[in-house]
KOLFIMAR-606785 format. One record per residue (C-alpha): x, y, z. Coordinates in steps of 0.5 Angstrom, whole numbers. Example, Ala and Ser with C-alpha at 12.3 -4.5 7.8 and 13.67 -1.06 7.14 Angstrom:
[[25 -9 16]],
[[27 -2 14]],
***
This chain:
[[-28 38 12]],
[[-23 38 6]],
[[-16 35 6]],
[[-14 42 4]],
[[-17 45 10]],
[[-14 39 15]],
[[-7 41 12]],
[[-7 48 12]],
[[-2 49 18]],
[[2 44 15]],
[[9 47 12]],
[[9 49 4]],
[[14 44 2]],
[[9 38 5]],
[[3 41 1]],
[[8 40 -6]],
[[9 33 -4]],
[[2 32 -2]],
[[0 35 -9]],
[[5 30 -12]],
[[3 24 -9]],
[[-4 26 -11]],
[[-2 26 -19]],
[[2 20 -18]],
[[-3 16 -15]],
[[-8 18 -20]],
[[-3 16 -25]],
[[-2 9 -22]],
[[-9 8 -21]],
[[-10 9 -29]],
[[-5 5 -31]],
[[-7 -1 -26]],
[[-14 -1 -29]],
[[-11 -1 -36]],
[[-5 -6 -36]],
[[-10 -12 -35]],
[[-15 -9 -40]],
[[-9 -9 -45]],
[[-6 -16 -43]],
[[-13 -19 -44]],
[[-14 -16 -51]],
[[-7 -18 -53]],
[[-8 -26 -50]],
[[-13 -30 -47]],
[[-9 -35 -44]],
[[-9 -34 -37]],
[[-2 -36 -36]],
[[1 -31 -40]],
[[-4 -25 -37]],
[[-2 -28 -30]],
[[6 -27 -32]],
[[4 -19 -33]],
[[1 -19 -26]],
[[7 -23 -23]],
[[12 -18 -26]],
[[9 -12 -22]],
[[11 -16 -15]],
[[17 -19 -17]],
[[21 -12 -16]],
[[18 -12 -8]],
[[22 -19 -7]],
[[28 -18 -11]],
[[30 -11 -10]],
[[27 -8 -3]],
[[33 -9 1]],
[[38 -6 -4]],
[[33 0 -5]],
[[33 1 2]],
[[40 2 3]],
[[40 6 -4]],
[[35 11 0]],
[[39 12 6]],
[[45 14 2]],
[[42 19 -3]],
[[38 25 -3]],
[[31 22 -2]],
[[27 28 -6]],
[[32 27 -12]],
[[30 19 -12]],
[[23 21 -12]],
[[23 25 -18]],
[[28 21 -22]],
[[23 15 -21]],
[[17 19 -23]],
[[21 21 -29]],
[[22 14 -31]],
[[15 12 -30]],
[[13 18 -35]],
[[18 15 -40]],
[[15 8 -39]],
[[8 10 -40]],
[[9 14 -46]],
[[13 9 -49]],
[[7 4 -48]],
[[2 9 -50]],
[[6 10 -57]],
[[6 2 -58]],
[[-1 1 -56]],
[[-3 7 -61]],
[[1 3 -67]],
[[-1 -4 -65]],
[[5 -7 -63]],
[[4 -9 -56]],
[[5 -16 -54]],
[[6 -20 -47]],
[[13 -19 -47]],
[[13 -12 -47]],
[[7 -11 -42]],
[[11 -16 -37]],
[[17 -11 -38]],
[[13 -5 -37]],
[[10 -8 -31]],
[[17 -10 -28]],
[[20 -3 -29]],
[[14 0 -26]],
[[14 -4 -20]],
[[21 -3 -19]],
[[20 5 -19]],
[[14 3 -14]],
[[19 0 -10]],
[[24 6 -10]],
[[18 11 -9]],
[[14 8 -4]],
[[21 7 0]],
[[23 14 -1]],
[[17 17 0]],
[[16 14 7]],
[[23 16 9]],
[[22 23 6]],
[[16 25 10]],
[[19 26 17]],
[[24 31 14]],
[[18 35 11]],
[[13 36 17]],
[[15 36 25]],
[[15 30 29]],
[[8 32 32]],
[[5 32 25]],
[[7 25 23]],
[[0 22 24]],
[[-4 27 21]],
[[1 28 15]],
[[1 20 14]],
[[-7 20 15]],
[[-7 25 9]],
[[-2 21 5]],
[[-7 15 6]],
[[-13 19 4]],
[[-10 21 -3]],
[[-7 14 -4]],
[[-15 11 -3]],
[[-18 17 -8]],
[[-12 16 -13]],
[[-12 8 -13]],
[[-19 6 -12]],
[[-24 12 -14]],
[[-21 16 -19]],
[[-16 13 -23]],
[[-19 6 -24]],
[[-25 8 -27]],
[[-22 14 -31]],
[[-17 8 -34]],
[[-22 4 -36]],
[[-27 9 -39]],
[[-21 12 -43]],
[[-19 5 -45]],
[[-26 3 -48]],
[[-24 10 -53]],
[[-17 8 -55]],
[[-12 3 -52]],
[[-7 9 -52]],
[[-11 14 -48]],
[[-10 12 -41]],
[[-2 11 -42]],
[[-1 18 -45]],
[[-6 21 -39]],
[[-2 17 -34]],
[[5 19 -37]],
[[2 26 -36]],
[[0 25 -29]],
[[7 22 -27]],
[[11 28 -31]],
[[7 33 -26]],
[[9 29 -20]],
[[16 29 -22]],
[[16 37 -23]],
[[13 38 -16]],
[[18 33 -13]],
[[24 37 -16]],
[[22 43 -13]],
[[23 40 -6]],
[[29 42 -2]],
[[35 38 -3]],
[[39 33 2]],
[[46 32 0]],
[[49 25 0]],
[[49 21 6]],
[[54 18 10]],
[[53 10 9]],
[[57 4 10]],
[[58 -1 4]],
[[52 -4 1]],
[[52 -11 4]],
[[54 -8 11]],
[[48 -3 10]],
[[43 -8 9]],
[[46 -12 15]],
[[45 -6 19]],
[[38 -5 18]],
[[36 -12 19]],
[[40 -12 25]],
[[37 -6 28]],
[[30 -9 26]],
[[31 -15 30]],
[[34 -12 36]],
[[28 -7 37]],
[[22 -11 40]],
[[16 -7 38]],
[[18 -6 31]],
[[20 -13 30]],
[[13 -15 33]],
[[10 -10 28]],
[[14 -13 22]],
[[12 -20 24]],
[[5 -18 25]],
[[5 -15 18]],
[[7 -21 15]],
[[2 -25 18]],
[[-4 -20 17]],
[[-2 -19 9]],
[[-2 -27 9]],
[[-8 -27 12]],
[[-11 -22 8]],
[[-9 -25 1]],
[[-12 -32 4]],
[[-19 -29 5]],
[[-19 -24 0]],
[[-17 -28 -6]],
[[-24 -32 -7]],
[[-28 -26 -4]],
[[-31 -25 -11]],
[[-33 -32 -11]],
[[-36 -31 -4]],
[[-40 -25 -7]],
[[-42 -28 -13]],
[[-43 -35 -12]],
[[-45 -36 -5]],
[[-49 -29 -4]],
[[-51 -29 -11]],
[[-49 -22 -13]],
[[-48 -19 -20]],
[[-42 -16 -22]],
[[-45 -9 -21]],
[[-46 -11 -14]],
[[-39 -14 -13]],
[[-37 -7 -15]],
[[-41 -4 -10]],
[[-38 -8 -5]],
[[-31 -6 -7]],
[[-34 1 -7]],
[[-36 0 1]],
[[-29 -2 3]],
[[-26 4 -1]],
[[-31 9 3]],
[[-29 6 9]],
[[-21 7 8]],
[[-22 14 6]],
[[-26 15 12]],
[[-21 12 16]],
[[-16 16 13]],
[[-19 23 14]],
[[-21 21 22]],
[[-16 16 24]],
[[-10 22 26]],
[[-15 25 31]],
[[-17 18 33]],
[[-10 17 35]],
[[-9 23 38]],
[[-15 22 43]],
[[-13 14 44]],
[[-5 14 43]],
[[-2 10 38]],
[[-1 4 41]],
[[-8 3 44]],
[[-11 5 37]],
[[-7 0 34]],
[[-9 -6 39]],
[[-17 -3 38]],
[[-16 -4 30]],
[[-13 -11 31]],
[[-18 -14 35]],
[[-23 -11 31]],
[[-20 -14 25]],
[[-20 -21 27]],
[[-28 -20 29]],
[[-29 -17 22]],
[[-26 -23 19]],
[[-30 -28 23]],
[[-36 -24 21]],
[[-35 -24 14]],
[[-34 -31 14]],
[[-41 -32 17]],
[[-44 -26 13]],
[[-52 -28 12]],
[[-53 -23 6]],
[[-49 -17 2]],
[[-51 -12 6]],
[[-48 -15 12]],
[[-42 -16 8]],
[[-41 -9 5]],
[[-42 -6 12]],
[[-36 -11 15]],
[[-32 -9 9]],
[[-32 -2 10]],
[[-30 -3 17]],
[[-24 -7 15]],
[[-22 -1 10]],
[[-23 3 16]],
[[-19 -1 21]],
[[-13 -3 16]],
[[-12 5 15]],
[[-11 6 22]],
[[-6 0 22]],
[[-2 4 16]],
[[-2 11 19]],
[[0 8 26]],
[[5 3 24]],
[[8 8 19]],
[[8 14 24]],
[[12 9 29]],
[[17 7 24]],
[[18 14 23]],
[[19 16 30]],
[[23 10 32]],
[[28 10 27]],
[[34 14 26]],
[[33 18 19]],
[[39 15 16]],
[[37 8 17]],
[[29 9 15]],
[[30 7 8]],
[[33 0 10]],
[[28 -1 16]],
[[22 1 11]],
[[25 -4 6]],
[[25 -10 11]],
[[17 -8 12]],
[[16 -8 5]],
[[19 -14 3]],
[[15 -18 9]],
[[9 -15 7]],
[[9 -16 0]],
[[13 -23 0]],
[[8 -27 3]],
[[2 -24 -1]],
[[2 -29 -6]],
[[3 -35 -2]],
[[-3 -32 2]],
[[-7 -32 -4]],
[[-5 -39 -6]],
[[-7 -42 1]],
[[-14 -38 0]],
[[-15 -42 -6]],
[[-13 -49 -3]],
[[-18 -47 3]],
[[-24 -45 -1]],
[[-23 -51 -5]],
[[-23 -56 1]],
[[-27 -53 6]],
[[-32 -48 2]],
[[-32 -41 0]],
[[-33 -38 7]],
[[-28 -42 10]],
[[-22 -37 8]],
[[-24 -31 12]],
[[-25 -36 18]],
[[-19 -39 18]],
[[-15 -32 17]],
[[-19 -30 23]],
[[-17 -35 27]],
[[-9 -34 25]],
[[-10 -27 26]],
[[-13 -28 33]],
[[-7 -33 35]],
[[-2 -28 32]],
[[-5 -22 36]],
[[-5 -26 42]],
[[2 -28 41]],
[[4 -20 40]],
[[-1 -17 45]],
[[4 -17 51]],
[[10 -13 47]],
[[4 -8 45]],
[[1 -7 52]],
[[8 -6 55]],
[[10 -1 49]],
[[3 2 51]],
[[5 3 58]],
[[12 5 57]],
[[9 11 52]],
[[4 13 58]],
[[10 13 63]],
[[12 20 64]],
[[19 22 62]],
[[24 23 68]],
[[26 30 69]],
***
């Protein structure tokens, strides 16, 4: 079954959105592979290289909440295509600078910050726009397609293209990324327009979004779980390369195959998880994914060889995609459209904000207790978080199964 076949009964406007997402994610993948290669070509100082990497994530910490309020104020399709135009312009400038040999660390850091800022706008606006493009009953299916497209563009297609083109000429991947971003902008510009939305002043709008999330028990629980899970994910995965190459004696090629196994699991999950959610129900499927994830992390920490590790990484990719599809769909179903941008922004701030701390903690744990320990510690923390969240999730699942009064 292809993505086109699976989505044949979705509205035409969603098809344009989906193709735009495909072009944009391939561009993101190309750019993401080329930036660190150019940074290493410019400087061998790991501190300066890390500055370029950190600049990508700073906007998620600083701008998520105000961008959420912006998304709830303005036409979301318009924000999307304008952000893609900015991305195309930035990538084009880098291509010219690389061709002329005038790229330095400051320019790359500014580029990373600009692309990260656009990413905050695009990620938030895209999730908030989707419920306007498909019927409520199609949200899980559409989110599954989006996850599949993101996996293909960011993990399969974009990075190898970016790496190969960089080996030919440093400017090529940036020029290609600019073209993909421009194609995405052109498609997004054809989507139906929404007028300006009524919204309170910025400060009050942000406070309203925080207040709504705090008062909604299920969404509050999922937001806290997201923060814990992403912290634990970085805690464990920060030293995965060392576990694979030192403890299990894999070559760099073997490590690449491990990452490919994880990507294949994610892609398979994106293709079939919508049907799994329809069969089991959203919250039972989510609980199954969370329990499986705890077991997988413990198994990775105890992996006797690379084959077991690769299989577990594939399962982890599958259930992580299931988590994404269900939680995004629940937010889209539970939050009024006029507040969806602000609620999404809190989720993104929690999810991305704790990741650097998790990576730091993972390095400390691995240094003190060994390379297997981060996954075992992460499994324990995720298990405790799941036990704490389980009552709220089980009650919500029971309420969802209860027939509505007539």
